[in-house]
N, C-alpha and C positions, 0 to 999 in steps of 0.2 A: 565642481560636481562631475563625477564620472557618468557619462550618459551614452547609451547606444541608441542610434536613430536608424530606423528601417524605412526605405522609400520605394514604393511601387513594386513590392515583392510579388512576383507572379510565377506560378508553377502549375502545370497540368500533369496528370498521370493517366494515360489512356484517354477515356472519354470524360474523366473527372477533372474538374478544376479544384486544386487544393488551395491555392492562394490567388485571389482575384485583386491584384494591385493593392496589397496591404501596406498601410502606413502606420507606424507606431513609434513611441519613444519608451525606453526603459530607463528610469532614473535610479539614482544610487540606492535608495532604501525601499524600492518597490518590492512587494511580496506578491507575486502573481501566480494564481492557479490557472493553468491552461486546461480547458475541458473541451469535449466534442466527441461524437460517436466514433467508433473504430473506423479507420479509413478516411477520416476527415482531414488528416494531414498534421496532427500534433507532433509526432516524432519527426516528420519531414521538416517542420518548422524549427525544431530543436537542432536538427542536423544542419540546417541552413545557417542558423545563428552561430553554431559552433565551427562553421567553415568546412564541414565534412562534405556537404552536398554543393554541387555547382550547377545543378540542373535548372535552377530558377533564374529569372531575370529580376532586375532591380538592384538597389544598392543598400549596403549596411555600412554605416559610418560610426567609428568609435575613435577616441583619443589614441595616440600612438602606443601608450603604455597600458592600454586596456587589456585585461586578462579575462578569459572565460574558462570555467571548469565544467565538464560535462560527464554526468553519470548516465550511461546508456542502459537500456533494459538488460542487456547481456554484456557486461564488461569483458573486454578481451585482455586477459592476463597470461603471461608466459607460464604454462603449466609446470615447467621444470624449476621454477623459482619457489622459495619459501614465501610465507606471508609478508614478512618485513621487506624482503628483497623485491617482491612484486609491487608493494606500495611505492617504494622508492625508484621503481623502474620507469616511471612516467617521464614524458619529455617536457614537463612544466619547469619553469625557471628554478624553483627551489630545489627540485630533485637534481637538475643538471648541476647546480652549485654544489650540492652535497657530494655527488659522485666525483666532480672535479677536485674537490678538496681531498676526498679519500684517496684518489689516484696520486695527487701531488704529495700527500703525506707519505704514501707508500714509497714513492720514488725518492723522496728526501731521506727517508729512513734507510734506504739502501745505499744512497750516495750523498751523505751529509756534507762532503767537501765540494760537491759540484755547485758552482754559483748559479747555474741555470735552474737546477732542481730547487735550490734554496729560494730563488726569486719566484718560481712557480708556486711554491708552498706559501710564501708570504702574500702573494696576490690572491691565492685561493682563500687564505685565512681572512684577508681584508674583505673579500666578497661575502664570506660567511657572516662577518660582523655587520656588513652593510645590509644584508637581507634578514638578519636576525634568525639564521637557520640553525643555530646550535640546539635549540629545544625541539627540533622537528621529531626526533626519535621518541622522546618521552610523550610528545603530543600525540603521535600516531598510536602509541601504546594505550594512552588514555581513551582515545576514540574507539580503537578496536575492542577494548575491554567493555565499553558501554554498548557496543554492538554484538557482544557475546562471542567474540573471537579471542580465545585465550591461549591457544597453542601457536605462538608466533613463528615457530620453526617448522610448522606443518607445510608440506608441499601443496601447491595449488592443485596439482593433478589428483590429489586424494580428497579434495573438497567437493561438497555438493554445489549445485547451481546457486542455491540460496546463500551459502557461505561465501562464494565468489562474489556475489552481488554486494555483500556487506564489506568485503575487502575493497572492492571498487569504490564503495561509498566513502570508506575511510580515506582512500587515495585522493578523492576529489575534495573532501572537506578540508584536508590538511593544507591544500593549496591556497585557501582563502582568496579566491579570485574576485574580480569586480562584479562578475555575473556568474551565478551558480545555476546551471541547468540540470535538473533532476528528472529522470524519466522513471516513474513508478518507484520511488525510493523506499516505500513502506512494504513492498512485497518481500516476504520471507523474514520480516522483523517481528519479534514478539512485542508484547505490550509495553514492557519496561523500556525497550530500545526505542519504540515509537515515541513514548513520552519524553525520553531524553532528546531525541531528534527534534521534537517540537520545540523544546526549550532552547536547543542549540540554534535552530533557524530563526526563532523569534528575536534573538539578540545578534543575528548575523549582520556584519557591518556593510556588506555589499548588497547587490540586488539578487533576487531569487525568482526563477521561473520554473515551476514544477508541474509536471503532468502526473496526476494521481487519481485513483478511483475512490480513495479514502475520504469520505465527506466530512467526518469528524476532524481529520487531519487538516483539511482545507479550512474548516471553521476556525481552527486554532492559529494557523500561520498566515493566511492570505489577507491582504488588504485590498486586493483587486481580483476579479475573476474575468479571464478572457475566454470567449467561446468561439471556436472555429465551426462555422455552420455554412456548408455549401460554398466554400471559398471566401466567405466574408468573416471578418473578425469583429465581434461585438465585445465591448469593454464595459464592465460593471464595477462600480466602487463597492468595497466591502468584502465580506467573506461569503462562503457558500450559501448560508441561510439568506443573506441579503440578495444574492444572485437569483435564487429560486423565485423570490417575490417579484423582482424586476423583470425576470425572463417571462413570467406568466403575463405581466402587463404588456410586454412587447409583443408576445404572440397574439394577445387579444387585439391590440391595436392593428397589427398587420392583417389579422383576419377581417377586421372591420374595413380596412382599406381595400382588401380584396373584394369584399361584398359590394362596396360602393362602385368599384371598377366594373364588376359584373353587371350591376344595374345600368351603368353608363353604356356598357357594351351592348346590352339588349336594346336600349333606345337607339343607339347608332345602327345596329343591325336592322331594326325595323325601318329606319329611314333609308338605308341602302336598298332593302328589298322593295320598298315602295317606289324607288327610282326618282329621278328629278327630270323635269321636262327640259331644263336647260342647264348644262354643266358650266356654270360660271366659275370664275377664279375662286370666289369664296366657297362655292360648293366643292370644288376640287380640293381645297384646303381641308374641308370637312371629311372628304374621302380619305385623304392622307392621315387625318387624325384617327379615323376609324381603323385604318390599317395598323397604326401604331398600337391602339388599344387592343385590337384583336391579337396582335403578336405577343402581347404581354399577359393577356388574361390566362390564368391557370399556370403561369410559369413561376410565380413567387414561391420560393422554396423555404419552408419554415419547418424546423424540427419540433413540431408541436407535441404536446402530451398525447400519447396513444395508449391503448390497452389491448391485451390479447386474452381471450378466454376460449378454452377448448374443452369439449366434453371428455369424459373418461368412463371406463367400465366401472361397474359397481364393485366396491371393495368391502370384503367381509370384516367382521369385528377383529378377528385375529389376523395380524399382518405379518410380523416377524417376531420370533422368540429365540433368545439365546439362553442356553442352560449350561452353567458351569463351564463356560468357554475359556480355554487356555491356548495361548499362542506365543511362541518364541521364535524370533528371527535372528539367527546368529547368536550373539550374546545379549540381545535386547529382549526383555520381557514385554510383550505387547498387551496380552490379556492374561489375567490371573484369576481363574475361576469366576469369570464375569457372567452375570445373568441379567437379562432385561426383557421386558415384554413391550413391544412397540405396536400400538393399536391404530385403527383407522383415524385419519384426519389429524394425526399428531404432527407437530412442528418441532423437530429436534435439531439443536445446534451442537456441533462437536468442535471443540477448540482445545488449546493447551500448547505444551512445549513442542518445538520442532523435533521431529524424529521419534516422538513418543508412540506413534502407531495409529494416528487418526485415519489416514488413508487406508491403512491395513484393515481397520474395522469395516470400512465401506466395502473393501474387496471381499471380506468374509461374508458380509450380508449379500453381496452380489454373486456369491459362490464362485469367485475367481481365486480364492485363497483358502485352502483347507485348514481346519483347526488341528492343533496337536491333540486336543481332547475336548470333550463337551459336544453339544449339539446346537445347530442352528436350524430352525424350522421356518419355512416360508409358506404363508397362507396360500390356499388353492386359488383364490381369486386375484392374487397379486399379479399385476403387469408392470414390470419394473423398467425404468429408464435410468441410465447411469452416465452422468456428465463427468468424465474423468479429466485429470490434468493433461493427459496425453490423448488427443482425439484420434478417432479412427482415420485411416488414409482417405482423403477426399480426391475424387478424380479431377485433376487439374484442368482437363480440356472439356469438361462439361460446363454447360451454362447453369447459372443459379437455379432458374425455374425448372430446368430438366432434372437437376439433382433432387429437388424437393418433390417433383412429380413422381419419383420412384415410390414415395410413400402413398401418394394418391393425388388426384386432380383437385379433390375437395375434401374437407374435413368438417365435422359437426362441432359447433360451439356448445357451451353449456346451456344455451336456450333452445337447442335443437335445430338451429338454422345452419344451412350449408355455407361454408366459407371457402373461397377459392385460394389457390396457392398465391396468386398475385396479391390478394387482399392480406394474406398472412405476412408476406414479405414487407408490405407497407407498414403493417402493424408492428413489425419487428425492425423498423427504422431503415428499411431498404427502399428508396424511392423507385418509382416505376421505370425511370430511364436506366436503372441498373439491372433490371430483372434478366436481361439477356446477356449480361456480362459473363465472360469466361471466369471460372473459379480461380485460375492461376493469376488473374489480374487483381484479385482481392488482397487486402492486407491480412496479416496474421490474425488481428482482432476480428476482422469481418468474417474470416473463415470460422473462427470460434463461434461467432454469433449465428452463422448459417447452420453450423453443426448442432447448436442448442435448439434452434427452431425445428430442425428435422426430428430431434428426439421428442420435442413436445407434440409434433404432429402425429406421432405414433400413439398419442393419447394414453399415456401410462396412468396408473393410479398410485404408484409409488415412485417418487423422484429422489435419486441420490445425486447430490451436487458436491464435487470435490474442488474446493478453492475456486469458485466461479469468478470471484472478484479480481483474481490475478490477471485475467485476460479480457474481461468485458469492461466496456466503458460505462460511465455513470448513466447515460440515457438507457442503455440496454438493461443495466441493473434495475433501474426504476421500472421498466416494463416487466422484468422478471419478478420483482417484488410484488407488483400489482397482480400478475398471473398467480403467484403463490397465494396471495390473499383470497383469491376466488377459487383456488384449486380444492376439489372435494376429496383429495386423497392425502397420502402421508408424504411428508418431505423431511429428508435427513440431509443436513448441510455441514460440511467441514469448511471452516473459514476462520480467519483472524480479523476479518473486517467487522469492527464494532457496530457501525451503522447498519450494515446488511443483516447481521445476526439480530440486532434489536428489532428489525422489521419482520424477520421471517421465522424466528425461533422463540418458543416460550418454555422449552425444557432443554437443559444443557447437560452435556457430558464433557467434563474437563479432564484431559489427559495430563497428569503431572509427572509421568515417567515411571519405569519399573512396574508397569501393569496397574498402577494406581489410577483410578478414575473417580473423580468427584461428580456428584449429581446435584443439580440446582434447578428449581422451578422459578422462572422469572426472566427478566431481560438481562442480556449479557453485560451491559454497562453497570447495572445494579450489582451483579455478581463481582465485577472488577472492583467497584467501590468497597464492597463488603470485604473482599479478600485483602485489599490494601489496609483497611481499618484493622482487621484481625492481625495482620502482619505487624503493624505498629504497636498494637496492644500487647502482642506476644513478646516483643522486644522490650517494652516498657515494664512489664510485670516480671519480677524475679521468680525463678522457678523454685517451688517449694522442695526442700531437700527431703530425702528419705529419713525416717526416724533412725537414730543410731541404735546399733545392736547393744543389748544389755550386757555388761561385762560379767564374766564368770566369777564365782565367789573367790576363787584363788587368784584372780587377775589383779595386777597392781591397781591401786585406787586412781581413778581418773578425775579430771576436772568436771564438776557437775553444775556449776553456776557461774554467771558473769560477775566480774568485779564491778565496783561502782563506776569506774571510768568506761568499762566495756558496755555497761547498761546504758549509760548516756550516749555512747556511740551507736548502740543498737537502735535507740529511740529516734535518732536523726538520720540513719544511714539510707532509709528508703527515700527520704526527701532529697538527699545528695544524688542518689541514682537517678531519680526523676529529673533533677536539674541537669545532670550530664546528658541524659537522653534528649532533653529539650535542646541543649546546646548542639548536640550531634545533628538533630533534625534541622536546626537553623543553618548549620554549615552545609548540609546536603542540599538544602534549598538554594543557598548561595552558589553552590557548584553548578546546579542546573541552570541558574540564571546567568552564569558567566562561562558558558560552554566554549566561547571563542577566545577567552582571555587566559591563555595558558600559564602566564606568570602567576596570576591570581589563583588559578586552579591548583598550581603546585603548592602555594602557601596554604590554601584551604585543605588540600589533601594531607599536608603535614599536621594541620590542626585536627583533622578528623582522626588521623592515626593516633595522635596524643590522647584524644577523647576516648577512643576505643581502648587504649592501654589503661587509662584511668577507670573506665567502666569494668574492664576485666578484673582489675585490682579490687574495686569496690564489691563486685559480685562475689569474688572469692572470699572477701572479708564478711559479706552478708551470710554466705553459706556457713562460714566458721561460727559466727556469733549466733546464728539461728539454732545451732545444735544445743546451746546452753540457755537460750532465752526462755523465760517462763511464759 
């Protein structure tokens, strides 16, 4: 069994302890979801395991042939390469073997009489056979297609950050390492790609350690949840749902332990204040015990469940209205005579295809992007806060508490009570010892969390959120979800996160491209299930043909009825089509379940192509027969 063993991993960052002598084992078939608030050290731990970071102490022991693949949050690919060349540019063994073979083949082709060139070619060919690297190109194409990367000759420098992330994901998946490290793999993936990735990882042969904010994704793939919390690593068996229950029990137990220690401390303090007439050895031991208790009281750090509630200005009935709004960016139609009335206390979720214009709609509402035609009207009582994907510049040399104090020393919550900046920071998962920290010492995720808190402190009554789950940790998202549930204003959220949208939105705008926007009232997961069922039904039901045009009197006489054999064929053809559709569905299910078995995938793809061909023939035949059927 291929196993990674970590012993006494310790790392600090400034005043913060990221790892406090961590010890753990990762076995061959482990599926581990790593969670923790931004800045807790999740990415640092991945960097340590991948051998990128050397700033920690401790040991990591693996077998000599142990391989690790790592998808970082921002993969570094040569921007001058094409997609396929970028995938094969990695320094992993399979890519080195392929490049060596291609070089040896080129040399041998130029100098076929050279015995050295011939020997290099034979050695390279043998290594290709040994590593079974011949199917790598077709495997990569299969993975890229599932991740919606279709132009394999496209240059990396012309791609968006989300597309580059998907190319990086394909590069690491094709390696099939013993340990797969994935840092936010579902960012920038649509729902079909996420579903495919879930199936692929569920049957992955090696071990998996993934950092993600997608709680539905964790529920599907994880058999363990590891939580980094103030330098400690807590391990929970099961998926995210099981973790939530066990974490709640742990926090309760630790709170009870703290309470008992506080009571003991009070008793000891009373004894110390009373004094002792004679300081015997036993009494000195009790003094020492008091000092130990006093030093530990109040230092237990638990990331317990917290909530944040802030007041906001009164919001009128009319909030935002779009009338006949049209917008085109380059060749892309974003809005096509779109109209909508957004009212007070609405919870609107915006989702759909990448690049279809979801963020552009928020920019129109925030009046940062003008319409080509139409009108957007903002209500007079609206006070808007806009959490964008690119945050405002934050002064790096300011301390956290000073940055927030620019908004005010205190704010009012929704009960009318005054809340200090320090209390708000704690409610937003920043412990007191961090409040004086310079902003430049914060992680990227912590800066995003601080920026969001500043926006909420301004006490808006309309909140625009653009992909908040891409940068915020699960703990912060939980706090934000709780805040939104108590928020007395309007919230409009762009997101691909199914869990988050289920919790914060009850009306949906789904962008399907070319200015088309579907409307749906209800939960996002319900919409996805409905859309999938409709898609299957549309494929299974043959399209009714148009009625044939009546021939003119002078036209040649045409066929007007079916022969006996054709009538029998017509009576059974829909059953044949249904059977072919069922076979196709079964093959697709098998393909999803065998995402890492590329030999079987090739066979299944050939079978699927054959079924598609048969279906095309039968559908064409159905259309012909239907013209003459009574």
